[in-house]
LUMVO-187238 format. One record per residue: x, y, z of N, C-alpha, C in turn; residue number from 1; chain; residue in one letter. Coordinates in pm, whole numbers, plus 50000, padded with zeros to 5 digits. Layout:
<sites>
(site (X, Y, Z), (X, Y, Z), (X, Y, Z), NUM, 'A', 'a')
...
</sites>
This chain:
<sites>
(site (47971, 50624, 51472), (47918, 50546, 51382), (47922, 50403, 51454), 1, 'A', 'm')
(site (47849, 50316, 51434), (47803, 50198, 51417), (47909, 50080, 51365), 2, 'A', 'e')
(site (47960, 50013, 51429), (48044, 49917, 51372), (48038, 49774, 51386), 3, 'A', 's')
(site (48096, 49703, 51301), (48112, 49535, 51320), (48236, 49529, 51407), 4, 'A', 'l')
(site (48224, 49480, 51538), (48361, 49447, 51607), (48409, 49318, 51577), 5, 'A', 'h')
(site (48531, 49260, 51560), (48581, 49141, 51546), (48697, 49123, 51633), 6, 'A', 'l')
(site (48700, 49067, 51739), (48810, 49028, 51830), (48856, 48913, 51824), 7, 'A', 't')
(site (48999, 48870, 51812), (49055, 48774, 51760), (49084, 48694, 51921), 8, 'A', 'l')
(site (49003, 48584, 51965), (49005, 48526, 52062), (49119, 48413, 52077), 9, 'A', 'k')
(site (49192, 48344, 51977), (49322, 48291, 51997), (49412, 48304, 51900), 10, 'A', 'q')
(site (49537, 48306, 51889), (49619, 48330, 51769), (49625, 48186, 51713), 11, 'A', 'e')
(site (49615, 48194, 51563), (49646, 48085, 51496), (49742, 48029, 51501), 12, 'A', 'p')
(site (49761, 47903, 51504), (49918, 47848, 51481), (49984, 47823, 51340), 13, 'A', 'i')
(site (49869, 47832, 51224), (49936, 47829, 51090), (49843, 47958, 51024), 14, 'A', 'a')
(site (49886, 47977, 50925), (49814, 48110, 50825), (49681, 48079, 50848), 15, 'A', 'p')
(site (49607, 48164, 50856), (49454, 48213, 50880), (49419, 48274, 50743), 16, 'A', 'l')
(site (49338, 48257, 50652), (49289, 48282, 50518), (49164, 48320, 50550), 17, 'A', 'e')
(site (49177, 48458, 50560), (49040, 48531, 50595), (48986, 48619, 50487), 18, 'A', 'a')
(site (48970, 48563, 50360), (48915, 48664, 50248), (48771, 48726, 50255), 19, 'A', 'e')
(site (48682, 48679, 50348), (48553, 48726, 50374), (48570, 48846, 50457), 20, 'A', 'c')
(site (48659, 48859, 50536), (48689, 48972, 50650), (48684, 49109, 50583), 21, 'A', 'i')
(site (48531, 49162, 50564), (48562, 49308, 50492), (48429, 49375, 50477), 22, 'A', 's')
(site (48407, 49484, 50470), (48281, 49534, 50456), (48187, 49456, 50331), 23, 'A', 'p')
(site (48276, 49413, 50223), (48198, 49379, 50118), (48188, 49223, 50141), 24, 'A', 't')
(site (48273, 49162, 50211), (48233, 49029, 50266), (48099, 49003, 50381), 25, 'A', 'g')
(site (48082, 49088, 50430), (47963, 49096, 50542), (47829, 49136, 50485), 26, 'A', 'f')
(site (47854, 49221, 50383), (47741, 49291, 50340), (47593, 49217, 50326), 27, 'A', 'l')
(site (47485, 49234, 50416), (47359, 49189, 50434), (47360, 49065, 50492), 28, 'A', 'g')
(site (47476, 49050, 50593), (47469, 48926, 50694), (47454, 48929, 50804), 29, 'A', 'k')
(site (47397, 48883, 50902), (47405, 48915, 51050), (47490, 48867, 51129), 30, 'A', 's')
(site (47514, 48879, 51266), (47604, 48853, 51316), (47621, 48691, 51304), 31, 'A', 'a')
(site (47507, 48614, 51333), (47531, 48464, 51335), (47586, 48420, 51204), 32, 'A', 'd')
(site (47504, 48475, 51097), (47590, 48411, 50967), (47712, 48467, 50928), 33, 'A', 'q')
(site (47765, 48596, 51006), (47916, 48591, 50989), (48008, 48478, 51052), 34, 'A', 'i')
(site (47945, 48473, 51220), (47991, 48375, 51273), (48050, 48240, 51187), 35, 'A', 'r')
(site (47973, 48220, 51121), (47957, 48094, 51051), (48037, 48090, 50876), 36, 'A', 'r')
(site (48089, 48186, 50871), (48168, 48209, 50748), (48294, 48121, 50723), 37, 'A', 'l')
(site (48311, 48067, 50617), (48445, 47973, 50631), (48573, 48047, 50622), 38, 'A', 'p')
(site (48673, 47992, 50697), (48807, 48027, 50702), (48910, 47906, 50651), 39, 'A', 'l')
(site (48976, 47928, 50609), (49067, 47812, 50600), (49208, 47833, 50705), 40, 'A', 'l')
(site (49259, 47761, 50786), (49354, 47738, 50912), (49432, 47628, 50861), 41, 'A', 'h')
(site (49546, 47672, 50773), (49634, 47596, 50748), (49552, 47490, 50613), 42, 'A', 'g')
(site (49548, 47371, 50641), (49459, 47285, 50549), (49319, 47245, 50616), 43, 'A', 'k')
(site (49270, 47328, 50729), (49147, 47269, 50765), (49067, 47369, 50740), 44, 'A', 'd')
(site (48939, 47367, 50719), (48838, 47460, 50697), (48748, 47497, 50823), 45, 'A', 'r')
(site (48750, 47629, 50887), (48689, 47652, 50968), (48570, 47751, 51001), 46, 'A', 'v')
(site (48492, 47765, 51095), (48442, 47844, 51092), (48477, 47990, 51164), 47, 'A', 'e')
(site (48444, 48141, 51098), (48476, 48229, 51180), (48482, 48246, 51328), 48, 'A', 'l')
(site (48356, 48210, 51360), (48319, 48218, 51521), (48441, 48153, 51587), 49, 'A', 'g')
(site (48512, 48048, 51570), (48604, 47989, 51612), (48758, 48035, 51658), 50, 'A', 'e')
(site (48751, 48156, 51579), (48890, 48255, 51598), (48841, 48399, 51647), 51, 'A', 'f')
(site (48683, 48448, 51625), (48669, 48564, 51645), (48543, 48570, 51717), 52, 'A', 'f')
(site (48538, 48649, 51802), (48443, 48707, 51875), (48378, 48834, 51761), 53, 'A', 'd')
(site (48218, 48801, 51778), (48159, 48906, 51657), (48047, 49015, 51731), 54, 'A', 'v')
(site (48042, 49107, 51751), (47966, 49200, 51785), (47929, 49315, 51690), 55, 'A', 'k')
(site (47829, 49365, 51718), (47781, 49487, 51606), (47678, 49444, 51529), 56, 'A', 'g')
(site (47714, 49540, 51443), (47611, 49543, 51315), (47699, 49569, 51187), 57, 'A', 'd')
(site (47638, 49483, 51063), (47746, 49484, 50966), (47698, 49607, 50868), 58, 'A', 's')
(site (47585, 49627, 50880), (47496, 49713, 50797), (47547, 49846, 50775), 59, 'A', 'q')
(site (47628, 49909, 50880), (47670, 50042, 50879), (47801, 50056, 50765), 60, 'A', 'a')
(site (47875, 49949, 50727), (47980, 49935, 50650), (48122, 49961, 50692), 61, 'A', 'g')
(site (48114, 49955, 50831), (48230, 49991, 50888), (48268, 49859, 51015), 62, 'A', 'r')
(site (48407, 49797, 50965), (48447, 49672, 51020), (48561, 49707, 51115), 63, 'A', 'v')
(site (48543, 49652, 51238), (48675, 49679, 51309), (48747, 49556, 51356), 64, 'A', 'v')
(site (48858, 49481, 51332), (48929, 49402, 51379), (49040, 49407, 51470), 65, 'A', 'v')
(site (49048, 49368, 51558), (49146, 49391, 51688), (49201, 49233, 51710), 66, 'A', 'e')
(site (49351, 49270, 51739), (49424, 49146, 51785), (49566, 49145, 51686), 67, 'A', 'g')
(site (49620, 49041, 51754), (49751, 49000, 51684), (49722, 48923, 51536), 68, 'A', 'd')
(site (49696, 48995, 51443), (49670, 48939, 51304), (49794, 48934, 51232), 69, 'A', 'l')
(site (49905, 48922, 51261), (50003, 48882, 51185), (50010, 48754, 51126), 70, 'A', 'a')
(site (49920, 48669, 51142), (49903, 48517, 51068), (49780, 48523, 51010), 71, 'A', 'r')
(site (49684, 48637, 51040), (49561, 48622, 50940), (49600, 48698, 50824), 72, 'A', 'v')
(site (49564, 48619, 50669), (49588, 48671, 50557), (49469, 48705, 50499), 73, 'A', 'k')
(site (49483, 48799, 50370), (49349, 48830, 50298), (49245, 48925, 50357), 74, 'A', 'y')
(site (49282, 48983, 50458), (49187, 49104, 50539), (49147, 49195, 50422), 75, 'A', 'l')
(site (49040, 49220, 50417), (49011, 49308, 50287), (49006, 49319, 50158), 76, 'A', 'g')
(site (49026, 49186, 50116), (49066, 49130, 49988), (48964, 49170, 49901), 77, 'A', 'c')
(site (48972, 49215, 49798), (48866, 49236, 49676), (48760, 49318, 49760), 78, 'A', 'a')
(site (48762, 49384, 49845), (48648, 49496, 49897), (48642, 49595, 49803), 79, 'A', 'm')
(site (48536, 49671, 49809), (48488, 49766, 49711), (48397, 49866, 49778), 80, 'A', 'd')
(site (48394, 49876, 49910), (48313, 49949, 49958), (48350, 49958, 50122), 81, 'A', 'r')
(site (48319, 50072, 50181), (48323, 50104, 50355), (48454, 50105, 50430), 82, 'A', 'g')
(site (48478, 50059, 50506), (48560, 50108, 50589), (48635, 49958, 50677), 83, 'A', 't')
(site (48744, 49936, 50705), (48821, 49859, 50767), (48906, 49860, 50824), 84, 'A', 'l')
(site (48906, 49832, 50952), (49024, 49925, 51067), (49075, 49817, 51137), 85, 'A', 'c')
(site (49231, 49777, 51109), (49278, 49706, 51144), (49349, 49731, 51305), 86, 'A', 'v')
(site (49304, 49701, 51408), (49394, 49737, 51495), (49485, 49625, 51563), 87, 'A', 'k')
(site (49583, 49645, 51505), (49716, 49525, 51547), (49778, 49535, 51386), 88, 'A', 'g')
(site (49887, 49424, 51396), (49954, 49389, 51260), (49888, 49284, 51207), 89, 'A', 'p')
(site (49883, 49299, 51093), (49830, 49223, 50990), (49911, 49162, 50873), 90, 'A', 'a')
(site (49856, 49030, 50845), (49936, 48964, 50740), (49923, 48959, 50607), 91, 'A', 'g')
(site (49964, 48876, 50515), (49981, 48913, 50405), (49860, 48935, 50303), 92, 'A', 'm')
(site (49871, 48988, 50183), (49788, 49024, 50092), (49668, 49084, 50161), 93, 'A', 'h')
(site (49730, 49179, 50243), (49590, 49265, 50285), (49548, 49348, 50186), 94, 'A', 'l')
(site (49420, 49383, 50146), (49376, 49488, 50049), (49381, 49426, 49936), 95, 'A', 'g')
(site (49428, 49306, 49861), (49456, 49246, 49740), (49359, 49271, 49665), 96, 'A', 'e')
(site (49401, 49321, 49538), (49265, 49341, 49466), (49150, 49428, 49498), 97, 'A', 'r')
(site (49189, 49527, 49591), (49098, 49592, 49645), (49031, 49709, 49528), 98, 'A', 'm')
(site (48905, 49741, 49528), (48864, 49810, 49433), (48772, 49958, 49529), 99, 'A', 'a')
(site (48765, 49940, 49630), (48689, 50071, 49676), (48684, 50057, 49845), 100, 'A', 'g')
(site (48674, 50166, 49894), (48682, 50173, 50026), (48804, 50202, 50083), 101, 'A', 'g')
(site (48826, 50198, 50196), (48920, 50256, 50287), (48980, 50110, 50382), 102, 'A', 't')
(site (49077, 50122, 50386), (49155, 50024, 50486), (49228, 50099, 50560), 103, 'A', 'i')
(site (49237, 50099, 50707), (49309, 50167, 50831), (49400, 50056, 50914), 104, 'A', 'e')
(site (49532, 50079, 50917), (49603, 49961, 50970), (49646, 50057, 51099), 105, 'A', 'v')
(site (49665, 50004, 51228), (49737, 50017, 51325), (49847, 49916, 51361), 106, 'A', 'e')
(site (49914, 49915, 51290), (50046, 49819, 51284), (50098, 49776, 51164), 107, 'A', 'g')
(site (50210, 49673, 51150), (50302, 49647, 51068), (50195, 49559, 50973), 108, 'A', 'd')
(site (50263, 49538, 50859), (50187, 49466, 50741), (50263, 49360, 50662), 109, 'A', 'v')
(site (50232, 49275, 50670), (50338, 49147, 50563), (50293, 49195, 50431), 110, 'A', 'd')
(site (50366, 49124, 50361), (50384, 49128, 50217), (50244, 49110, 50148), 111, 'A', 'd')
(site (50278, 49181, 50012), (50129, 49199, 49907), (50061, 49281, 49949), 112, 'A', 'w')
(site (50068, 49386, 50056), (49969, 49477, 50088), (49914, 49562, 49956), 113, 'A', 'a')
(site (49792, 49525, 49913), (49758, 49612, 49825), (49768, 49574, 49674), 114, 'A', 'g')
(site (49835, 49450, 49670), (49857, 49386, 49547), (49774, 49397, 49445), 115, 'A', 'a')
(site (49784, 49442, 49323), (49687, 49460, 49203), (49559, 49532, 49244), 116, 'A', 'q')
(site (49571, 49614, 49327), (49427, 49705, 49377), (49399, 49795, 49256), 117, 'A', 'm')
(site (49275, 49813, 49235), (49257, 49918, 49156), (49146, 50046, 49183), 118, 'A', 't')
(site (49155, 50040, 49313), (49090, 50132, 49358), (49087, 50139, 49521), 119, 'A', 'g')
(site (49017, 50248, 49589), (49013, 50282, 49701), (49179, 50344, 49803), 120, 'A', 'g')
(site (49162, 50314, 49896), (49280, 50376, 49987), (49327, 50262, 50080), 121, 'A', 'm')
(site (49442, 50251, 50109), (49536, 50172, 50254), (49599, 50269, 50321), 122, 'A', 'i')
(site (49598, 50270, 50405), (49673, 50362, 50495), (49736, 50256, 50612), 123, 'A', 'r')
(site (49887, 50240, 50625), (49941, 50168, 50698), (50049, 50217, 50813), 124, 'A', 'i')
(site (49986, 50246, 50905), (50049, 50331, 51028), (50178, 50256, 51100), 125, 'A', 'r')
(site (50244, 50203, 51006), (50367, 50128, 51054), (50448, 50075, 50913), 126, 'A', 'g')
(site (50557, 49971, 50947), (50611, 49914, 50842), (50510, 49830, 50765), 127, 'A', 'd')
(site (50563, 49832, 50602), (50503, 49733, 50508), (50624, 49634, 50463), 128, 'A', 'a')
(site (50573, 49514, 50422), (50652, 49403, 50382), (50718, 49441, 50225), 129, 'A', 'g')
(site (50715, 49351, 50170), (50776, 49334, 50025), (50656, 49330, 49956), 130, 'A', 'n')
(site (50669, 49402, 49852), (50572, 49398, 49725), (50423, 49467, 49752), 131, 'A', 'l')
(site (50475, 49590, 49823), (50338, 49688, 49860), (50308, 49724, 49720), 132, 'A', 'a')
(site (50153, 49711, 49669), (50117, 49749, 49543), (50181, 49710, 49434), 133, 'A', 'g')
(site (50213, 49603, 49446), (50293, 49534, 49365), (50220, 49417, 49258), 134, 'A', 'a')
(site (50236, 49354, 49199), (50202, 49234, 49098), (50193, 49089, 49183), 135, 'A', 't')
(site (50110, 49014, 49160), (50100, 48876, 49261), (50185, 48758, 49097), 136, 'A', 'l')
(site (50231, 48667, 49179), (50287, 48572, 49107), (50205, 48502, 48958), 137, 'A', 'p')
(site (50317, 48487, 48878), (50232, 48460, 48752), (50135, 48599, 48700), 138, 'A', 'g')
(site (50126, 48705, 48756), (50060, 48794, 48683), (50140, 48921, 48626), 139, 'A', 'e')
(site (50121, 48999, 48518), (50208, 49083, 48490), (50193, 49243, 48521), 140, 'A', 'k')
(site (50065, 49254, 48576), (50043, 49438, 48641), (50022, 49416, 48774), 141, 'A', 'q')
(site (50087, 49496, 48849), (50066, 49547, 48986), (49938, 49626, 49009), 142, 'A', 'g')
(site (49926, 49728, 49078), (49862, 49815, 49126), (49813, 49903, 49030), 143, 'A', 'a')
(site (49662, 49944, 48972), (49640, 50010, 48852), (49557, 50138, 48915), 144, 'A', 's')
(site (49533, 50155, 49042), (49445, 50246, 49095), (49454, 50261, 49228), 145, 'A', 'g')
(site (49402, 50362, 49309), (49379, 50374, 49445), (49520, 50432, 49483), 146, 'A', 'g')
(site (49532, 50465, 49635), (49658, 50527, 49684), (49662, 50426, 49828), 147, 'A', 'c')
(site (49803, 50411, 49835), (49865, 50312, 49948), (49952, 50427, 50034), 148, 'A', 'i')
(site (49933, 50447, 50156), (50016, 50536, 50226), (50074, 50467, 50361), 149, 'A', 'v')
(site (50213, 50446, 50353), (50281, 50352, 50440), (50363, 50448, 50509), 150, 'A', 'i')
(site (50320, 50471, 50656), (50395, 50576, 50753), (50532, 50535, 50783), 151, 'A', 'h')
(site (50569, 50416, 50784), (50693, 50375, 50809), (50774, 50325, 50680), 152, 'A', 'g')
(site (50871, 50207, 50694), (50941, 50173, 50570), (50868, 50043, 50533), 153, 'A', 'd')
(site (50930, 50056, 50386), (50874, 49948, 50301), (50992, 49862, 50259), 154, 'A', 'a')
(site (50957, 49706, 50230), (51034, 49627, 50199), (51093, 49643, 50040), 155, 'A', 'g')
(site (51120, 49513, 49997), (51160, 49477, 49855), (51049, 49535, 49773), 156, 'A', 'n')
(site (51073, 49559, 49642), (50992, 49576, 49502), (50860, 49659, 49581), 157, 'A', 'e')
(site (50855, 49740, 49635), (50743, 49822, 49664), (50678, 49871, 49521), 158, 'A', 'v')
(site (50563, 49871, 49475), (50517, 49921, 49337), (50601, 49850, 49210), 159, 'A', 'g')
(site (50591, 49724, 49245), (50649, 49660, 49111), (50542, 49638, 49037), 160, 'A', 'a')
(site (50600, 49641, 48895), (50499, 49661, 48768), (50372, 49735, 48803), 161, 'A', 's')
(site (50370, 49804, 48898), (50222, 49932, 48910), (50177, 49984, 48758), 162, 'A', 'm')
(site (50079, 50015, 48731), (50076, 50091, 48611), (49966, 50195, 48617), 163, 'A', 's')
(site (49930, 50206, 48753), (49864, 50332, 48786), (49836, 50323, 48943), 164, 'A', 'g')
(site (49785, 50442, 48969), (49747, 50467, 49137), (49865, 50537, 49178), 165, 'A', 'g')
(site (49880, 50556, 49325), (49962, 50636, 49405), (50023, 50529, 49513), 166, 'A', 'l')
(site (50184, 50515, 49556), (50211, 50442, 49671), (50307, 50546, 49706), 167, 'A', 'v')
(site (50261, 50606, 49846), (50335, 50726, 49937), (50430, 50643, 50049), 168, 'A', 'v')
(site (50553, 50659, 50053), (50630, 50564, 50158), (50688, 50699, 50253), 169, 'A', 'v')
(site (50669, 50703, 50360), (50727, 50810, 50449), (50851, 50761, 50491), 170, 'A', 'a')
(site (50924, 50647, 50499), (51037, 50601, 50527), (51103, 50561, 50444), 171, 'A', 'g')
(site (51202, 50474, 50470), (51280, 50411, 50341), (51244, 50305, 50288), 172, 'A', 'd')
(site (51258, 50249, 50183), (51243, 50165, 50082), (51395, 50046, 50086), 173, 'A', 'c')
(site (51360, 49923, 50065), (51468, 49847, 50028), (51482, 49828, 49892), 174, 'A', 's')
(site (51561, 49713, 49820), (51575, 49726, 49686), (51479, 49690, 49596), 175, 'A', 'd')
(site (51516, 49744, 49503), (51405, 49708, 49358), (51283, 49815, 49384), 176, 'A', 'f')
(site (51266, 49921, 49460), (51170, 50016, 49451), (51121, 50055, 49288), 177, 'A', 'a')
(site (51013, 50028, 49267), (50944, 50052, 49161), (51016, 49962, 49012), 178, 'A', 'g')
(site (51056, 49845, 49055), (51093, 49773, 48922), (50968, 49721, 48855), 179, 'A', 'v')
(site (51017, 49743, 48729), (50921, 49700, 48617), (50774, 49827, 48610), 180, 'A', 'g')
(site (50812, 49937, 48677), (50680, 50014, 48693), (50631, 50027, 48539), 181, 'A', 'm')
(site (50510, 50046, 48527), (50421, 50073, 48386), (50364, 50213, 48360), 182, 'A', 'r')
(site (50330, 50251, 48512), (50268, 50394, 48512), (50201, 50386, 48674), 183, 'A', 'g')
(site (50181, 50548, 48708), (50126, 50554, 48861), (50250, 50632, 48918), 184, 'A', 'g')
(site (50239, 50678, 48999), (50370, 50739, 49132), (50391, 50672, 49251), 185, 'A', 'i')
(site (50516, 50672, 49262), (50557, 50604, 49377), (50641, 50743, 49424), 186, 'A', 'l')
(site (50616, 50747, 49552), (50651, 50872, 49627), (50745, 50841, 49757), 187, 'A', 'a')
(site (50866, 50833, 49744), (50956, 50820, 49863), (51002, 50886, 49934), 188, 'A', 'i')
(site (50959, 50928, 50051), (51028, 51043, 50145), (51145, 51012, 50198), 189, 'A', 'l')
(site (51192, 50879, 50220), (51310, 50863, 50271), (51401, 50818, 50173), 190, 'A', 'g')
(site (51479, 50728, 50194), (51560, 50687, 50087), (51565, 50571, 50024), 191, 'A', 's')
(site (51604, 50530, 49929), (51559, 50359, 49850), (51690, 50291, 49817), 192, 'A', 'a')
(site (51661, 50157, 49843), (51788, 50076, 49820), (51826, 50071, 49681), 193, 'A', 'g')
(site (51880, 49938, 49627), (51961, 49890, 49539), (51856, 49888, 49405), 194, 'A', 'r')
(site (51935, 49949, 49315), (51820, 49904, 49181), (51713, 49954, 49159), 195, 'A', 'r')
(site (51676, 50083, 49223), (51551, 50116, 49208), (51515, 50156, 49059), 196, 'A', 'a')
(site (51386, 50136, 49034), (51370, 50162, 48888), (51400, 50078, 48773), 197, 'A', 'g')
(site (51424, 49998, 48797), (51522, 49880, 48731), (51393, 49840, 48610), 198, 'A', 'a')
(site (51402, 49802, 48514), (51291, 49776, 48401), (51166, 49870, 48412), 199, 'A', 'g')
(site (51180, 49997, 48449), (51111, 50082, 48483), (51048, 50124, 48300), 200, 'A', 'm')
(site (50907, 50110, 48292), (50892, 50145, 48131), (50807, 50278, 48111), 201, 'A', 'a')
(site (50734, 50316, 48221), (50653, 50459, 48269), (50608, 50468, 48391), 202, 'A', 'd')
(site (50567, 50592, 48426), (50541, 50595, 48542), (50643, 50711, 48617), 203, 'A', 'g')
(site (50602, 50780, 48738), (50685, 50851, 48810), (50730, 50788, 48932), 204, 'A', 'v')
(site (50849, 50827, 48964), (50923, 50783, 49126), (51014, 50890, 49165), 205, 'A', 'm')
(site (50930, 50961, 49292), (51004, 51100, 49361), (51054, 51012, 49463), 206, 'A', 'v')
(site (51215, 51048, 49488), (51280, 51028, 49602), (51349, 51149, 49686), 207, 'A', 'c')
(site (51300, 51173, 49804), (51365, 51267, 49879), (51500, 51226, 49921), 208, 'A', 'i')
(site (51510, 51117, 49977), (51637, 51093, 50021), (51749, 51055, 49927), 209, 'A', 'g')
(site (51828, 50945, 49974), (51951, 50884, 49904), (51841, 50767, 49785), 210, 'A', 'd')
(site (51925, 50788, 49669), (51910, 50704, 49562), (52016, 50668, 49461), 211, 'A', 'l')
(site (52060, 50567, 49461), (52199, 50545, 49370), (52105, 50494, 49205), 212, 'A', 'q')
(site (52147, 50609, 49119), (52076, 50531, 48983), (52171, 50469, 48901), 213, 'A', 'l')
(site (52062, 50395, 48815), (52150, 50295, 48757), (52163, 50382, 48647), 214, 'A', 'l')
(site (52303, 50336, 48562), (52359, 50400, 48473), (52271, 50383, 48346), 215, 'A', 'p')
(site (52156, 50323, 48355), (52061, 50298, 48238), (51932, 50437, 48236), 216, 'A', 't')
(site (51941, 50521, 48343), (51887, 50667, 48350), (51967, 50752, 48303), 217, 'A', 'f')
(site (51895, 50860, 48187), (51958, 50953, 48175), (51874, 51066, 48206), 218, 'A', 'v')
(site (52010, 51197, 48254), (51945, 51320, 48298), (51898, 51373, 48180), 219, 'A', 'y')
(site (51791, 51440, 48227), (51695, 51563, 48151), (51689, 51677, 48188), 220, 'A', 's')
(site (51650, 51709, 48306), (51656, 51880, 48356), (51618, 51884, 48487), 221, 'A', 'c')
(site (51635, 51963, 48526), (51636, 52027, 48688), (51490, 52122, 48698), 222, 'A', 't')
(site (51444, 52096, 48760), (51291, 52175, 48781), (51193, 52160, 48864), 223, 'A', 'y')
(site (51119, 52240, 48899), (51022, 52222, 49029), (50914, 52198, 48957), 224, 'A', 'r')
(site (50848, 52025, 49009), (50752, 52009, 48980), (50605, 52021, 48993), 225, 'A', 'p')
(site (50515, 52081, 48931), (50390, 52153, 48986), (50304, 52027, 49052), 226, 'A', 'v')
(site (50312, 51949, 48978), (50240, 51835, 49033), (50241, 51779, 49166), 227, 'A', 'f')
(site (50371, 51792, 49239), (50365, 51770, 49365), (50291, 51843, 49450), 228, 'A', 'l')
(site (50247, 51960, 49426), (50172, 52049, 49503), (50039, 51979, 49479), 229, 'A', 'r')
(site (49976, 51948, 49387), (49890, 51878, 49334), (49836, 51778, 49416), 230, 'A', 'v')
(site (49964, 51692, 49439), (49968, 51566, 49497), (49949, 51597, 49658), 231, 'A', 'l')
(site (49997, 51691, 49721), (49996, 51717, 49830), (49849, 51752, 49890), 232, 'A', 'g')
(site (49808, 51828, 49803), (49651, 51883, 49832), (49564, 51767, 49823), 233, 'A', 'e')
(site (49590, 51644, 49748), (49520, 51546, 49744), (49537, 51469, 49878), 234, 'A', 'h')
(site (49659, 51428, 49937), (49681, 51377, 50022), (49609, 51458, 50172), 235, 'A', 'l')
(site (49644, 51588, 50175), (49575, 51630, 50263), (49409, 51620, 50289), 236, 'A', 'r')
(site (49355, 51630, 50147), (49207, 51638, 50163), (49174, 51466, 50207), 237, 'A', 'r')
(site (49260, 51371, 50183), (49210, 51262, 50225), (49273, 51237, 50411), 238, 'A', 'v')
(site (49318, 51323, 50456), (49343, 51324, 50595), (49477, 51278, 50598), 239, 'A', 'g')
(site (49570, 51242, 50553), (49707, 51234, 50549), (49800, 51338, 50654), 240, 'A', 'v')
(site (49803, 51301, 50784), (49894, 51387, 50827), (50006, 51311, 50913), 241, 'A', 't')
(site (50102, 51401, 50971), (50193, 51358, 51052), (50304, 51268, 50999), 242, 'A', 'g')
(site (50311, 51293, 50879), (50437, 51215, 50781), (50496, 51300, 50699), 243, 'A', 'm')
(site (50492, 51412, 50729), (50597, 51498, 50669), (50514, 51546, 50536), 244, 'A', 'g')
(site (50382, 51535, 50546), (50279, 51579, 50465), (50222, 51705, 50494), 245, 'A', 'v')
(site (50252, 51830, 50463), (50220, 51948, 50519), (50202, 52094, 50441), 246, 'A', 'g')
(site (50202, 52206, 50523), (50228, 52302, 50417), (50349, 52289, 50333), 247, 'A', 'g')
(site (50443, 52253, 50362), (50584, 52266, 50288), (50631, 52125, 50242), 248, 'A', 's')
(site (50587, 52041, 50267), (50615, 51892, 50229), (50530, 51779, 50173), 249, 'A', 't')
(site (50482, 51836, 50035), (50392, 51725, 49987), (50381, 51656, 49880), 250, 'A', 'p')
(site (50475, 51549, 49865), (50520, 51440, 49951), (50681, 51479, 49988), 251, 'A', 'p')
(site (50702, 51583, 49993), (50872, 51644, 50022), (50832, 51775, 50024), 252, 'A', 'g')
(site (50962, 51830, 49982), (50998, 51983, 49952), (50919, 52055, 49809), 253, 'A', 'r')
(site (50806, 52083, 49818), (50753, 52103, 49680), (50842, 52233, 49621), 254, 'A', 'v')
(site (50863, 52322, 49748), (50969, 52438, 49627), (51107, 52393, 49591), 255, 'A', 'd')
(site (51177, 52261, 49638), (51312, 52234, 49610), (51285, 52236, 49457), 256, 'A', 'e')
(site (51401, 52228, 49410), (51431, 52175, 49262), (51460, 52007, 49265), 257, 'A', 'l')
(site (51434, 51979, 49147), (51426, 51848, 49110), (51507, 51769, 48996), 258, 'A', 'y')
(site (51592, 51681, 49044), (51667, 51623, 48880), (51597, 51513, 48834), 259, 'A', 'r')
(site (51551, 51537, 48707), (51453, 51457, 48646), (51544, 51376, 48562), 260, 'A', 'r')
(site (51539, 51242, 48571), (51621, 51133, 48492), (51536, 51057, 48433), 261, 'A', 'y')
(site (51528, 50994, 48319), (51446, 50933, 48206), (51493, 50763, 48174), 262, 'A', 'v')
(site (51427, 50675, 48201), (51464, 50533, 48190), (51351, 50432, 48181), 263, 'A', 'g')
(site (51379, 50306, 48207), (51518, 50256, 48204), (51565, 50198, 48059), 264, 'A', 'd')
(site (51682, 50262, 48003), (51695, 50272, 47892), (51719, 50092, 47804), 265, 'A', 'a')
(site (51720, 50020, 47901), (51749, 49890, 47885), (51610, 49826, 47827), 266, 'A', 'n')
(site (51515, 49889, 47878), (51366, 49861, 47850), (51304, 49960, 47741), 267, 'A', 'd')
(site (51383, 50047, 47682), (51342, 50177, 47629), (51242, 50238, 47675), 268, 'A', 'r')
(site (51255, 50242, 47837), (51152, 50313, 47934), (51131, 50475, 47891), 269, 'A', 'g')
(site (51041, 50510, 47950), (50947, 50656, 47944), (50959, 50670, 48088), 270, 'A', 'k')
(site (50983, 50586, 48175), (50978, 50631, 48317), (51090, 50747, 48370), 271, 'A', 'g')
(site (51014, 50809, 48469), (51082, 50940, 48540), (51129, 50923, 48653), 272, 'A', 'e')
(site (51221, 50948, 48739), (51284, 50954, 48840), (51311, 51095, 48884), 273, 'A', 'i')
(site (51224, 51131, 48972), (51281, 51275, 49011), (51343, 51291, 49144), 274, 'A', 'l')
(site (51475, 51327, 49155), (51544, 51312, 49275), (51530, 51456, 49358), 275, 'A', 'l')
(site (51535, 51511, 49475), (51548, 51594, 49521), (51663, 51656, 49539), 276, 'A', 'c')
(site (51676, 51795, 49456), (51826, 51826, 49425), (51917, 51854, 49559), 277, 'A', 'q')
(site (51841, 51898, 49669), (51917, 51929, 49826), (51961, 51813, 49885), 278, 'A', 's')
(site (51881, 51690, 49879), (51948, 51585, 49936), (52039, 51505, 49850), 279, 'A', 'e')
(site (52005, 51485, 49725), (52071, 51424, 49649), (52219, 51492, 49558), 280, 'A', 'n')
(site (52295, 51528, 49649), (52382, 51609, 49586), (52470, 51595, 49497), 281, 'A', 't')
(site (52516, 51416, 49525), (52607, 51353, 49432), (52611, 51376, 49296), 282, 'A', 'a')
</sites>
């Protein structure tokens, strides 16, 4: 498949805001037009061509960006189509307000990946920072749709205030996972940090590893959730492999018993936390 290739020529010395770098932002533009698109480097307005070599065709709907992009923010922001492949670490706000298409990252990603996304898929083959799939400052709702798959660990407040969609973390999460959730599914294959589910009003959190429940969650029952099989099949259809998602683990041990807890009672919540019984024996 033909692609448009962007290669970072020089690392920015200040954050580089690049909201235009996506199949949506490049739609209908020639390579010369793309080179002239504006970016914000610190306080200075610059052209994309000052920092990136541009080759290929944007009409194919596939954009490949290569280099150490840890200081490049807003990659894939508000994209609604196509594929964005990031070969290297990515900066903050990757896929913010994303509505469709696919983002693939071969490296770690900074904070707010997939913040307030409504559709599409983000796959991070590394670790994610804080607030993946969460809400933005001053807003009330996090991700409401789409899918985020993190093959490594995630930082604090993953899935904060999410109201829909799916976030899967293959590794561990730091503190406040699922804080303020209003819907959707947060699946953690590793362990969760302190105060997971605080302020949870709705939605489902699945945890395979250790999780210390807040006292405001009440035991409901022990059962085998059928929806985990459906979830595992969905992940296989979108090609997620190599992270414990397979015949017996989608996204955990589907044949295991899970203990169901309901809360957060402080918020009169109806959220559910499902703990794999064989791992959470306390």
